[in-house]
N, C-alpha and C positions, 0 to 999 in steps of 0.2 A: 234670886232667879230659881224657879222651880223646874222640875223635869219637863213639864209641858212647854214652858217657855223656851227651854234649851232645844227641845225637839222642833218647835216651830221655827226657831232661828236657823237650825241646821237645814231644814227643808227650804227655807227662804234663800239661804246662801247657795244651796244646790240648784235651785231654779235659776238664780242669777248666773251661776257658773255655766249652766247650759246655754243661756242667752249669750254670754260672752264667747263661748266656744263657737256658737253658730255665727256670730258676727265675724269672728276670726276666719271661719271657713268661707264666708261670703267675700271677705277682703282678699283672701288667698285666691278665690275663684276670679275675682276682678283682675288681680295681678297676672294670673295665668292667661286669661282671655285678652288682656290688654297688651301683653308682650308676645303674644303668639305669632308664629310665622305660618303655621299650617292650620288647615281646617280642623284637624283632630284636636289640637291644643285649644282652639277656640271653643269647640264643642265640649271638651273636658272642663274648661272654665265655666261655661254656661251651666253644665250639669252640676258642678260644685255649688254654684250660686243658687240654683233652684233647690238643691238638697238642703242647703243651709237655711234658706227662707222657710222651707217646710219644717225643718227642725225648730226654727224660732217660733213657728206658729203652733205646732202640734205637741211637742214634748212637754213644755211647761204646763200646758192645759191638761194633758194626760196625767202628769204627776199631781197636779192640784186636785183633779177629779179622784185619783186613786187615794189621796191622803185626806179627802174631805171627811169631816166628822159626820157619822150617820145621824139622821134625824130620828128622834124618839117617836 
């Protein structure tokens, strides 16, 4: 395995780690919203869910765009 392969593997695992963190955040938001007693906690859970969904959609795409090999 050469250096380019190692770098690609590290980047792949970093993108997957971001996705796992976003899913964990969404699950935490669901738990907070589901067990809430007040409106504040419900809104906090909903905000966490929306932020996690945005993170799932935007961050891996931005990282892939940043790391894209330039076209000659």
